[in-house]
C-alpha positions as CSV (number, residue, x, y, z in Angstrom):
1,X,-31.5,-49.8,-16.8
2,X,-27.9,-49.0,-17.9
3,X,-28.9,-45.5,-18.8
4,X,-29.9,-44.8,-15.2
5,X,-26.8,-46.4,-13.8
6,X,-28.7,-49.4,-12.3
7,X,-27.7,-53.0,-12.2
8,X,-30.3,-55.7,-12.5
9,X,-30.1,-56.2,-8.7
10,X,-30.7,-52.4,-8.2
11,X,-33.7,-52.5,-10.5
12,X,-35.2,-55.4,-8.7
13,X,-34.7,-53.7,-5.4
14,X,-36.4,-50.5,-6.7
15,X,-39.3,-52.6,-8.1
16,X,-39.7,-54.4,-4.8
17,X,-38.6,-57.7,-6.1
18,X,-35.5,-58.0,-3.8
19,X,-35.1,-57.2,-0.1
20,X,-33.3,-53.9,0.7
21,X,-31.3,-53.3,3.8
22,X,-31.3,-49.7,4.7
23,X,-33.1,-47.5,2.1
24,X,-30.6,-44.6,2.8
25,X,-27.6,-46.9,2.3
26,X,-29.2,-48.3,-0.8
27,X,-29.9,-44.8,-2.2
28,X,-26.4,-43.6,-1.4
29,X,-24.8,-46.6,-3.2
30,X,-26.9,-45.8,-6.3
31,X,-26.1,-42.0,-6.1
32,X,-22.4,-42.8,-5.9
33,X,-22.6,-44.5,-9.3
34,X,-24.5,-41.6,-11.0
35,X,-23.0,-39.0,-13.3
36,X,-23.7,-35.3,-13.0
37,X,-26.6,-35.3,-15.5
38,X,-28.3,-38.1,-13.6
39,X,-27.7,-36.4,-10.3
40,X,-29.2,-33.2,-11.6
41,X,-32.4,-35.1,-12.5
42,X,-32.6,-36.9,-9.2
43,X,-31.9,-33.6,-7.3
44,X,-34.9,-32.0,-9.1
45,X,-37.2,-34.8,-8.2
46,X,-36.0,-34.9,-4.5
47,X,-36.4,-31.1,-4.2
48,X,-40.0,-31.4,-5.5
49,X,-40.8,-34.3,-3.1
50,X,-39.5,-32.4,-0.1
51,X,-41.3,-29.2,-1.2
52,X,-44.6,-31.0,-1.6
53,X,-44.1,-32.8,1.7
54,X,-43.3,-29.5,3.6
55,X,-46.4,-27.9,2.0
56,X,-48.6,-30.8,3.0
57,X,-47.4,-30.5,6.6
58,X,-48.1,-26.8,6.7
59,X,-51.6,-27.3,5.4
60,X,-52.6,-29.8,8.1
61,X,-54.7,-28.2,10.8
62,X,-53.2,-28.8,14.3
63,X,-55.3,-30.5,16.9
64,X,-55.7,-28.5,20.1
65,X,-56.5,-30.0,23.4
66,X,-59.9,-29.1,24.7
67,X,-59.8,-26.3,27.3
68,X,-61.1,-27.1,30.7
69,X,-62.6,-24.3,32.8
70,X,-61.3,-24.2,36.3
71,X,-63.4,-22.6,39.0
72,X,-61.5,-20.6,41.6
């Protein structure tokens, strides 16, 4: 855990063994303790997650409302 800059408490949070407050705040706190090498690895993972998420959203067909014919 020390190699990743995590405390036992951080590890337990990540593993779902301890309650987390705000996930963003928790992530920011962990990021603040990382060195440049660790940040480079995390950045690559986050970029891939965001890229995959964007591609999944683009691939989803959009639902269209049925068209109703109106007689004049």
